C-alpha positions as CSV (number, residue, x, y, z in Angstrom):
1,M,94.2,111.4,90.6
2,M,94.4,115.3,91.7
3,A,92.5,115.5,88.7
4,M,89.2,114.3,90.2
5,A,89.0,117.5,92.4
6,A,90.1,119.8,89.7
7,A,87.5,118.4,87.2
8,S,84.9,118.9,89.9
9,A,85.4,122.5,90.6
10,R,85.2,123.1,86.8
11,S,81.9,121.5,86.5
12,S,80.2,123.5,89.2
13,A,82.0,126.7,87.8
14,A,80.3,126.2,84.6
15,D,76.8,127.2,86.0
16,T,76.6,129.8,88.7
17,R,73.2,128.5,90.1
18,K,73.2,125.7,92.7
19,P,72.7,122.2,91.0
20,L,70.0,121.2,93.5
21,A,68.3,122.7,96.3
22,A,65.9,120.1,98.3
23,F,63.2,120.6,101.1
24,V,63.0,117.6,103.1
25,A,60.9,117.0,106.8
26,D,62.7,115.0,108.7
27,A,66.7,114.5,109.0
28,A,67.0,110.8,108.3
29,T,65.7,112.1,104.6
30,E,68.0,115.2,104.8
31,A,71.1,112.5,105.5
32,H,70.2,110.4,102.7
33,V,69.9,113.0,100.0
34,R,72.9,114.5,101.1
35,R,74.9,111.1,100.5
36,V,72.9,111.0,97.3
37,T,73.9,114.0,95.9
38,A,77.4,114.3,97.0
39,A,77.8,110.6,95.3
40,L,76.3,113.0,92.1
41,G,79.2,115.4,92.7
42,W,77.2,118.4,93.8
43,A,79.2,119.5,96.7
44,D,77.1,122.4,96.9
45,A,73.3,121.4,96.6
46,D,71.1,123.0,99.0
47,V,69.4,119.7,100.7
48,L,67.6,121.1,104.4
49,S,64.6,120.4,106.6
50,A,61.8,123.0,106.1
51,T,58.1,122.6,105.1
52,P,57.2,123.6,101.6
53,A,56.0,127.2,103.0
54,E,59.4,127.5,104.7
55,A,60.8,126.5,100.6
56,V,58.4,129.3,99.5
57,K,60.0,131.7,102.0
58,R,63.5,130.6,101.2
59,L,63.2,130.4,97.2
60,A,61.3,133.8,97.1
61,S,65.0,135.5,98.4
62,S,67.3,133.5,96.5
63,A,68.1,132.4,92.7
64,T,66.4,129.9,91.0
65,P,68.5,126.9,91.6
66,A,68.9,124.1,88.7
67,R,67.0,121.7,90.1
68,L,64.1,121.1,92.9
69,L,63.4,118.4,94.9
70,V,60.2,119.1,97.4
71,D,58.9,116.8,100.2
72,L,55.4,116.9,100.7
73,S,55.1,114.7,103.6
74,G,52.1,115.8,105.8
75,S,50.8,118.6,103.5
76,A,47.1,119.1,103.8
77,D,47.0,120.4,100.0
78,P,50.2,118.9,98.0
79,L,48.9,120.4,94.8
80,A,48.4,124.4,96.4
81,D,52.2,123.9,97.6
82,L,53.4,123.1,94.5
83,E,51.7,126.1,93.2
84,L,52.9,128.4,95.4
85,I,57.0,127.1,95.1
86,A,56.1,127.8,91.2
87,D,55.2,131.3,91.3
88,V,58.6,132.2,93.3
89,C,60.3,129.7,90.8
90,D,61.6,130.3,87.0
91,G,58.8,128.5,84.8
92,E,61.6,125.6,83.5
93,T,62.7,124.6,86.7
94,P,62.4,120.8,86.7
95,L,61.0,119.6,90.3
96,I,60.7,116.2,91.8
97,A,58.6,115.4,94.5
98,I,58.8,113.2,97.4
99,G,56.0,112.1,100.2
100,T,54.6,108.7,101.9
101,V,51.4,108.7,100.3
102,N,51.8,106.1,97.5
103,D,48.9,106.2,95.2
104,V,48.2,106.6,91.8
105,D,45.9,109.2,91.2
106,L,48.2,111.6,93.4
107,Y,51.0,110.5,91.1
108,R,48.9,111.9,87.9
109,K,47.7,114.8,89.6
110,L,51.5,115.6,90.5
111,L,52.6,115.0,87.0
112,A,50.0,117.1,85.0
113,A,50.7,119.7,87.7
114,G,54.2,119.6,86.3
115,V,55.9,117.8,88.7
116,D,58.6,115.8,87.2
117,D,58.8,112.7,88.7
118,Y,57.2,112.0,92.5
119,L,59.1,109.4,94.9
120,V,57.8,107.1,97.4
121,K,59.7,107.4,101.2
122,P,61.7,105.9,102.0
123,L,63.6,106.5,99.6
124,A,66.1,104.2,97.7
125,S,69.4,105.2,96.8
126,E,69.0,103.7,92.8
127,A,65.7,105.7,92.4
128,L,66.8,108.9,93.9
129,A,70.2,109.5,91.6
130,A,68.7,108.2,89.0
131,A,65.4,110.8,89.0
132,L,68.1,113.4,89.8
133,T,70.5,112.0,87.0
134,A,67.2,112.4,84.5
135,L,66.7,115.9,85.4
136,G,70.4,116.8,85.1
137,A,70.1,115.4,81.2
138,A,66.8,117.5,81.2
139,A,68.5,120.6,82.4
140,A,71.7,120.1,80.3
141,E,69.7,119.9,77.2
142,T,67.4,123.5,77.8
143,E,70.2,125.0,79.5
144,D,73.9,123.7,78.9
145,T,74.8,122.9,75.5
146,A,78.5,122.3,76.9
147,P,79.6,118.8,75.8
148,R,79.6,116.7,79.3
149,D,81.6,113.6,79.5
150,P,80.1,110.0,79.4
151,L,79.4,107.8,82.4
152,G,82.2,105.6,82.5
153,R,81.7,101.4,81.6
154,L,81.5,99.2,84.6
155,V,82.5,95.6,84.1
156,A,81.6,92.7,87.0
157,V,83.6,89.6,86.6
158,I,82.2,86.6,88.7
159,G,83.3,83.2,88.8
160,A,80.6,80.4,88.3
161,R,82.8,78.4,91.4
162,G,85.9,79.2,93.3
163,G,89.2,78.9,91.6
164,V,88.2,79.0,87.8
165,G,90.2,82.0,87.0
166,S,87.5,85.0,87.9
167,T,90.0,87.4,89.4
168,T,92.4,86.5,86.7
169,V,90.2,87.9,84.1
170,A,89.4,90.8,86.3
171,V,92.8,91.6,86.6
172,N,94.1,91.1,83.1
173,T,91.8,92.8,81.6
174,A,92.1,95.6,83.9
175,W,95.7,95.9,82.8
176,L,95.0,96.0,79.3
177,L,92.5,98.1,79.1
178,A,94.7,101.0,81.0
179,H,97.9,99.6,78.9
180,D,96.6,98.9,75.6
181,L,94.0,100.7,74.6
182,K,94.8,103.6,77.2
183,L,91.7,104.0,78.9
184,K,91.6,105.3,82.3
185,T,90.8,102.0,84.5
186,A,89.7,101.4,88.0
187,L,89.8,97.8,89.3
188,V,87.6,97.2,92.3
189,D,88.4,93.6,94.5
190,L,84.7,93.5,96.1
191,D,86.3,90.2,98.6
192,L,86.9,93.1,101.5
193,Y,88.4,89.7,103.6
194,F,89.8,87.2,101.0
195,G,90.8,89.1,97.5
196,T,93.8,88.8,95.9
197,C,93.8,91.1,93.1
198,A,96.1,93.5,95.3
199,L,98.6,90.2,95.7
200,A,98.4,89.4,92.2
201,L,99.7,93.1,91.5
202,D,102.2,92.5,94.0
203,V,101.0,95.9,95.8
204,E,99.1,96.6,99.5
205,P,96.1,97.3,99.2
206,G,95.0,101.5,100.7
207,R,93.5,101.8,103.7
208,G,90.1,103.2,104.6
209,F,88.0,101.4,102.2
210,R,85.4,99.1,105.1
211,L,85.2,102.2,107.0
212,A,83.7,103.9,103.9
213,L,81.4,101.3,103.3
214,E,80.1,101.8,107.2
215,S,79.5,105.3,106.4
216,P,78.4,105.8,102.7
217,G,78.9,109.9,103.1
218,R,82.3,109.5,103.2
219,I,82.6,108.2,99.9
220,D,83.8,111.2,97.4
221,N,86.1,112.1,95.0
222,L,89.1,112.6,97.9
223,F,88.1,109.5,99.3
224,L,89.1,108.2,95.9
225,E,92.2,109.9,95.5
226,R,93.6,108.7,99.7
227,V,92.0,105.1,99.0
228,M,93.1,103.7,95.9
229,V,96.4,102.0,94.9
230,R,98.2,104.3,91.7
231,I,99.5,100.6,89.7
232,S,100.1,103.5,86.5
233,D,99.3,106.4,85.4
234,L,95.8,105.0,84.0
235,F,95.6,101.8,86.6
236,Y,94.4,102.2,90.0
237,L,92.9,99.8,91.9
238,L,90.7,99.8,95.2
239,A,91.3,96.8,97.5
240,A,91.2,95.6,101.5
241,E,92.4,93.1,103.7
242,N,89.8,93.5,106.6
243,D,90.7,91.4,109.8
244,L,88.4,88.5,110.1
245,E,86.7,89.8,113.4
246,F,84.9,92.9,111.8
247,Y,83.6,90.6,109.5
248,H,79.5,91.2,108.8
249,T,79.5,94.7,110.9
250,V,78.4,96.1,108.0
251,D,74.3,96.0,107.6
252,R,73.0,95.0,104.4
253,D,71.1,98.3,103.9
254,T,74.2,100.6,104.3
255,L,76.4,98.2,102.3
256,R,74.1,98.6,99.6
257,E,73.9,102.0,99.9
258,A,77.8,102.5,100.5
259,L,78.1,100.6,97.4
260,H,75.7,102.6,95.3
261,V,77.7,105.7,95.8
262,L,81.2,104.1,95.4
263,V,80.1,103.0,91.7
264,Q,78.4,106.4,91.2
265,T,81.4,108.2,92.2
266,I,84.3,106.0,90.1
267,R,82.1,106.2,87.1
268,R,82.8,109.7,87.0
269,N,86.4,109.5,87.2
270,F,87.0,106.4,85.1
271,K,86.5,105.4,81.6
272,M,86.4,101.7,82.7
273,T,85.8,100.3,86.2
274,V,85.8,96.2,86.6
275,F,85.0,94.7,89.8
276,D,86.3,91.6,90.8
277,L,83.0,90.2,92.2
278,P,82.4,87.6,94.9
279,R,79.4,85.6,93.5
280,H,78.1,85.4,96.8
281,A,77.7,89.0,96.7
282,A,76.4,88.5,93.1
283,R,72.6,88.8,93.8
284,T,72.9,91.6,96.0
285,Q,74.8,93.9,94.2
286,V,74.8,93.2,90.3
287,S,71.5,95.5,90.0
288,L,73.4,98.4,91.3
289,L,75.7,97.8,87.5
290,T,73.6,100.4,85.6
291,P,74.5,100.7,81.6
292,P,76.7,101.1,80.3
293,A,77.5,97.9,81.7
294,S,79.0,94.3,81.0
295,L,78.7,90.9,83.4
296,V,81.2,88.5,82.8
297,L,80.3,85.0,83.8
298,V,83.9,82.9,84.4
299,S,84.0,79.0,84.8
300,D,86.0,76.5,83.7
301,P,84.9,73.5,81.3
302,S,83.8,71.2,83.9
303,L,80.4,69.7,84.8
304,A,80.2,71.5,87.9
305,G,81.0,74.8,86.1
306,L,78.3,74.1,83.6
307,R,75.6,73.4,85.9
308,D,76.5,76.6,87.9
309,T,76.8,78.9,85.1
310,I,73.8,78.1,83.9
311,R,72.1,78.9,87.4
312,L,73.7,81.9,87.5
313,A,73.2,83.4,84.2
314,K,69.7,83.1,84.6
315,M,69.9,85.3,87.8
316,L,71.9,87.7,86.6
317,Q,69.9,88.3,83.5
318,H,66.6,88.4,86.3
319,L,68.9,91.0,88.3
320,A,70.3,93.0,85.6
321,P,68.7,93.0,82.6
322,E,70.3,95.9,81.1
323,A,73.5,94.6,81.6
324,E,75.7,93.2,78.5
325,L,76.3,89.3,79.9
326,S,79.1,87.3,78.4
327,V,80.4,83.6,79.5
328,V,83.6,83.1,79.4
329,L,85.6,79.4,79.5
330,E,88.8,79.9,81.5
331,R,91.6,77.3,82.4
332,C,90.6,75.2,78.8
333,G,93.3,72.6,78.4
334,A,94.2,72.7,82.2
335,I,92.6,69.0,82.7
336,K,92.6,67.2,79.1
337,G,91.1,64.7,78.7
338,A,88.3,65.4,81.8
339,E,87.0,68.8,80.5
340,L,83.4,69.5,78.4
341,A,84.2,70.9,75.2
342,E,82.7,74.4,74.2
343,K,79.4,72.3,72.5
344,E,78.8,70.5,75.5
345,F,78.0,74.0,77.1
346,E,75.9,75.4,74.7
347,Q,74.0,71.9,74.2
348,D,70.7,73.2,75.7
349,G,70.7,76.8,73.9
350,S,70.6,78.4,77.3
351,I,74.0,80.2,77.2
352,K,76.2,80.7,74.2
353,I,80.5,81.0,75.0
354,G,81.4,84.7,74.4
355,S,85.2,83.8,74.7
356,V,87.6,81.2,75.4
357,I,90.7,81.4,77.6
358,P,93.4,78.3,77.4
359,F,95.6,77.5,80.1
360,E,99.2,77.6,79.6
361,A,101.7,76.5,82.7
362,K,104.7,78.7,82.0
363,P,102.7,81.9,81.4
364,A,100.8,81.5,84.2
365,V,103.8,80.5,86.6
366,A,105.7,83.5,85.5
367,S,103.2,85.7,86.7
368,T,102.8,84.5,89.8
369,A,106.4,84.7,90.6
370,A,106.6,88.0,89.2
371,G,103.4,89.6,90.6
372,K,102.2,90.8,87.4
373,P,99.3,90.1,85.1
374,L,99.8,87.4,82.8
375,V,99.5,90.1,79.6
376,C,102.6,91.8,81.1
377,V,104.7,89.1,81.5
378,A,103.6,86.9,78.4
379,P,102.6,89.2,76.0
380,R,102.7,86.5,73.5
381,S,101.2,83.6,74.9
382,R,98.0,82.4,73.7
383,T,96.2,83.1,77.2
384,A,97.2,86.9,76.6
385,R,96.2,87.0,72.8
386,A,92.6,85.6,74.1
387,L,92.4,88.7,77.1
388,K,93.2,90.8,74.9
389,Q,90.2,90.1,72.4
390,L,88.3,89.9,75.5
391,A,89.3,93.3,76.9
392,V,88.4,95.1,73.8
393,K,85.2,93.3,73.5
394,L,84.2,94.8,77.1
395,S,85.8,98.6,76.5
396,G,82.5,99.0,74.2
397,T,84.8,100.7,71.2
398,E,84.1,100.7,68.0
399,E,87.3,98.6,67.2
400,S,85.2,95.5,69.6
401,T,83.0,95.6,66.6
402,A,84.7,96.2,63.8
403,K,87.1,93.5,64.4
404,P,85.2,90.8,66.0
405,S,87.3,87.8,68.0
406,P,87.0,84.6,66.1
407,L,87.1,83.0,69.3
408,G,84.4,84.7,71.3
409,R,80.6,85.6,70.9
410,L,78.7,87.4,73.0
411,L,76.0,85.6,75.2
412,H,72.5,85.8,73.4
413,W,69.6,85.2,75.2
414,G,66.6,83.0,73.5
415,T,63.1,84.9,73.3
């Protein structure tokens, strides 16, 4: 894990210019921008409370940064202020303007003047991060030909109902991604009170997860090193077991911002991140999973499972349309004679089954008793073979397209 800090240092050293200079109009926006830039790994970014006129003075006496963010709130003549800033900067410096005016004509005038993007306050963390990342991509094309590591792939595993085996899928696929496919993998249990990923791996969850969600500014590479549990060289766990008296102490907006920062920080340090996501949190959290990302909806082959799978699948498709969605039938064969067949699940045409995980009692008992993933204690079982096929599919590697699973098909939606 110590390599995380070293990687950030090497990235910063690659360009002597500041990655960003942000000039904002108020303390709240300053704090917000600082949190987002921290999540992007820009520890040396300049984020200051300053008017456009003060920004001109500072930029005139210092090296032009790689990117600019300028707050136009209260500006009497935004275009004139931007022209003054342009006069003291390199001509190709990308710039984002922010402000309180939500007006299409202003937006068009700013773009015509050379502004790369305009965001309306109050800023949304996702929108700001996306805009800054886009500027980074543009800057990389023009000024930095060195290869950059792609963002890590995200996988969210969601159970259609309680007890359908979603944690089993999350733990085992994460273990396989790390140990079989040799991809540095993080497993994140987002049920901070009743999650069982740590129990399934027979480890104590780390400390500090809840405090970080209450204070998004705490989340950085050093935070990950401190609170993640190392399972093996390529496999790490982030989990919590919070006291119930702390339940619902984090307001929704702070939690959402913290999770956004967490997702972006983790995916820069891991090739794969698997989230065990409680279904009650899916509505507010799946939109944080930006590509490359997959959603895995797990159900047992029951009538109630079918009903809730259809409902959740439609919701997930609406909230995260860019994520790849796959439906997994778990615990197949656990209650023979009382289960729906795969064809019955697909009968109305709204969903298709991506993977079928058979239930085998002996491997399941052995896994629980040993405190190890089922694929580790019973690697030759039918359950393990199905989980391995699912892990390859979720990895997004060429192997997943070269050797498609006969048991699984990715979910396809009709138009």
